[in-house]
N, C-alpha and C positions, 0 to 999 in steps of 0.2 A: 658255551660259545667259544670258538677259537678266535684269538686275537693275533693280528700280524701288523708289524710296522715295516714300511718299505718306502723307497724314494718315489716311485711312480706306480699308480694304479691305472690300468687300462681296462675300460669297460667296453666289451664287444670284441669278438674274435673273428670278424670278417677279414677280408684282404687288408684293409687299412689298419685295423688293430694288430693283426698278425705281423705286418711289415714294420709297424712301429716297435713292436716287441723285439723283432729280430735286430733292428738297428740299435736298440738299447742294449741287448745282450752282447752285441759285438763291441760295444763301448764300455762294458763292465758296469752298467747302471743296474741297480737293484730294482726289480719291478714285480708286480703281480698282474696277470691278465685273467679276466673272468668273462664268462659268456653264459647267457640264460639258457641256451639250448643244450640238450644232453650230448649231442654230437654235432659235428660239422654237417651242413646241409649238403645233399647230393644233387641239387639242382644247378643248372649251368648259368642262368641269368647272364651276367656279363661274359663276353666271349672274345674280345679283342684286346691285345696289348700292343701299344704303339712304340715306335722307335725311341722317343724320348723317355718313355717309361722303362724300356729295357736298360737304358743308361742308369736310371735310379736302381733298378733291380741288380745291376752289376755291382753297385756299391754294397748291396746286401748279400752278395754271394749267390744270387738266384738266376742270373741271366742265362747261363749255359743250359740248365735243366729246362727252363721254360721254352727256350728256342728249340731244344732237342725234342721236347715232347709235343710242341704245338706244330701248326702248319704255317710255313712262310707264304705270305701273299704280297706280291709286289705291285698290284694294280688296283685302282679304284675307278669305276665308270658309272656315269648316270646315263640311263637308257630310256628312251622312248624308241627311237633309233638311238645310236650313240650320240648324245649331245654334249657330253663332257668326259674327258678321260685324262687321268694323271697317273703317274707311277712314282715310286719312291727312290728311283735311281739318282735323283739330284739331292737327296738328303745329305746333311753334313755327317761325317763320321762313317764308321763301317757298316751300319745297319741300313739296308736299302729295301726294307719290307716291314709289314706289320706281322704279328703272330696271332693266329686264330687258335684259341685254347679255351675250353669251357671253364667257368669260374670254379666249379667244384674241383677240377684238376689243379687249377692255380692254388686254391686253398690247401689242397693236400701237399703240394710242393712247399708252401709256406710252413705248414705244420711240421713237415719232415725237417726242414731247415732249423726251425725253432727247437725241435727235439735234439738235433745234432749239437746245438749250442747249450744243451743242458736244461731246457725249460719246457713247460707244458701249459696248456690252458686249463684253468680250474673251472669245471662245469659239472652239472648245471647250477649256476649261481646267478640269480637276478639281483639287480641293484634295488634294494628296498628303501634305503634312506641315504641321503648325502648331506652332511653338515660341512659348510664351507666357511673357512676363516682365512685371514690374510696369511697365516703361517702354514696353511695346509688344509687337508680335508680328513674327515672321518666318514667311512662308508660302512653300511650294514648290507651284507649280501646273504641271500638265503636260497635254498633249493634242496629238495629231496631229503628233508630231515637235518640238513646242515645249516648252521648259521655262522657267518664269519664277519668279524669286525676288523676293518682295515684302516690304519692310519697311514697317510701318505703325504709327501710334500706337494705332489702334483697329481691330478687326475686327468686322464685322457678320455674324452667322449668319443668313442668309436662305435657307438651303439645305434647308428642308423638314423633315418629321417625323423623318427619319433623319439629322439634321444632324451632319455631321462636325465643325463648329465647336463645337457644344454638347458633343459627346463629348470633344473635345480639352480643353475647359475643365473637364471633370468635373462638369458640371451635370446633376443627376438629372432624369428625365422620367417621373414616376410617373403611373399611370392604368390604364384598362381598355379593352377592345375590345368593341364591339357586334357584331351579326351583319352579313351582307352586304347590300348595297343594289344595286338595278338603277338605272342612270342612262342616259337616252337623250334625244337631241334629234330631234324628228320633225316631219314635216308631216302634218296630219290635219284631218278635219272634226271640229269640236268645238262642242257645243251651247251653250257659255257665252261671253258677250261677252268680248273680249280685254282687258278692264280689270280682271280679277280673277285673283289667285293663289288656287288652291283646294287645300285639304287634305281628303282623304276619309278618314273613319273607317269602315271596312268590316270585316265579320266575317273576311274573308280577310287583312286587313292594311291598312296605310296606303298612300295614293297622293297625291302632290303633282303637280299640273299647273299650269304657269305659262306664259303667253304670252311670246314673244320677238319681236324685230324680224324683218322679212322673212317673216312668216307662219309662223314656227317655234314649237314648244312644247317646253318642258323637262318631262320625266317622271322622277320619282324615286319608288321604291317599296322598302321594306324587304322582302327576299325571300331566304329560305334557299336556299343553293346557286344564286344568281343566275348566269345564263350570263355568261361572260367577255366575249363579244361578242353582245349581244342582237339577235335577228332581229326582223323585223316581227311575226311571229306571237307571239313571246315578249312583246313590249310590248302587242300587242292583247289577249292573254289577261289580262294584269294589269289593263288598263283595263276589260275586260269584267267581271272579277270584283269590281273595287273602285270603279269610277267610275260615271258616269251610266248609267241603264238603257237609254238609246238616244241616238243622234245622234253617237257617237264612232267614227270609222272612220279608221284609219291609212292613209296613202298612201305614206309613205317614212320610213325610219330614216336620218337624216343621220349620226349618230354615236352610239355606245353603249359602255357599259363596266360592269364590276362593281367595287365598291370596298368595303373594310372600313372601318367607322367606329370611330374611336378617341376616347377621352376622356382627354386628358392635358394637364398644365400643368407647365412647367419650374419647378424649385424656385426659380430666380431668373433674371432677364432681364439682369442685369449682374454681371460678375465680372472685376475688373481692367480690362484693355483689351478684353474680350469683351462684346458686347451681342447679344441675340437679338431677332428680329422675325418676325411671321407664324407659319407652321406650325412653324418651329424652336422657337417659344416655347409654342405651344398648338395642339391639334387637338381637334375635337369633332364631335358629330352635325350633319348638315346641316339639322336642324330650325330653321326660321326664317331660313335662308340667311345665317348670320352669319360664316362662316369667312373669306372674302376681305376682307369689310368690316372685321373686327377687325384683320386684318393691314395693310390700307391705313391705318387710323387709327393703328396702332402706328407705321407708317413716317413719317407726317407728324410725329408727336410725337418720334420718334427723331432725325429730321434736325435739328429745333430743338435738342434736347438735345445732340447731338454738336457742333453749331456753337458752342453756348454753352460746352461743356466745353473745346473747343479754344481758344476766345477767352479764357476765364478761367483756364485751367490747372488747373481743379478738376473732380473727378469728381462733384461734388454734383448737377449737372443729370442725369447718367446714373442716379444713385441715385434721384432723383425720378422719372425715367422708369420705372425698375424698379417702384417702389411703385405708381405710377399705372396703368401698363398691366397689371401682374399683377392688381391689383384689378379692372380692367375685364374681363380675361380670365376671372377667377374667376366674375364675375357672368354672363357669357355661357355659360360651361360649365355653371353651375347651371341656367340657363334652358333650354339645349338638352337637357340631361339630363332635366329635368323634362318638357319637351314630348315627348321621345322615349318616355319611360316611360308617359306618359298616352296618347299616340297608339297605342302598341303593346300596350295592356292586353288581357289574355286573359280569357275567360269572358263568356258572353252577359249574365249578370246584372250583372257589374261594368261592362261596356261600356254597358249601358242606364242604369245609375246615373250613370256619367260623362257621358253625353250629356245627361241631364236637368239635372245640376248646371251643365254648361257653358251650356246653353240659358237657365237661370235667371240665370246671371251676365251673359249677353249682354244682358239687359234693363236693366242698370245702366249709364248713360252713362259714369260715372267709370271703370268696369272696361274698357269699350271703348276709352276714351282712353288708359288705362294700357297696354293691350295694343299700341296703335299706337305709343306712345312707346318701348316695349321693343323691338318688332320693328324700328323705325326706327333704333335705336341711341342714343337719348337717355336711357336709364335703365340 
């Protein structure tokens, strides 16, 4: 059995774990990052990076490559007819758009940046045991004939919704579960110019279509009993039922999945030597494309807090991280829950009233600007 002593152990090498590692590497903090998978996933899942997140990525030396590799999208519209439209030209700072880029490409950029800083993910290593004491943790990780014992001052739970780190720390994760969603990346003929993310309010249900780089589109629809692997005809049927009346024709499904949407927030993000980040700390509806963004902003803040805590010998920076990021997550969860409930409203009369109220609100510039700020992560 190999034994390692380090300042920080990061469990999980998704976007939040990788970004935390990059921030620590920049600050000269000694760490080990492990992941249970033998290699990074090649599925796209999250696909949008908002303006506020790009500011956090700039601090990690990642902004330029993400912007260059992704697709800049300046507009967001809700359509039945167009009932609400906003753009990001009113945002503070230089970024007046969101960036559409599949998560696997984002992760590849993060891994390249981590390697340039002289570090790599140790994989496949699953967390088998975690002993937590006030002075630190001792973890046992194993995989493919390897067993590793790691002693660390802090452990970062970046291991997703079913976090073993969070469970070992006894941190509650209350919340609820929405229905199933269909998710697919496709190539298709699409009648709307590729500078717009579109949310359709249709009698059959909601549909989100967002352009991505390389001529691809992301399709998301809440759908009871969604197929586990959507076929071309499954996605075409949803678009025909909920999208534009003409001009949308699928040519290829590149990747697709079904997923359950949960609405949960950890009771705390810091407990002794344990800190949580990303989906281990919070999960929510995909409405507004906030999930990975919130995790990446968590990670940049956490790397600063960990470096300061280790330098000062005080946990106060981690307590401040807990309060700040839990409050930020609570706002996002409230927003995405509200968006989901409004978007999936049942009853023709209620939907008609909803659309009229949203159309009236869209006439007010201050409301359009507030919507842009919230979507972009500045509120």
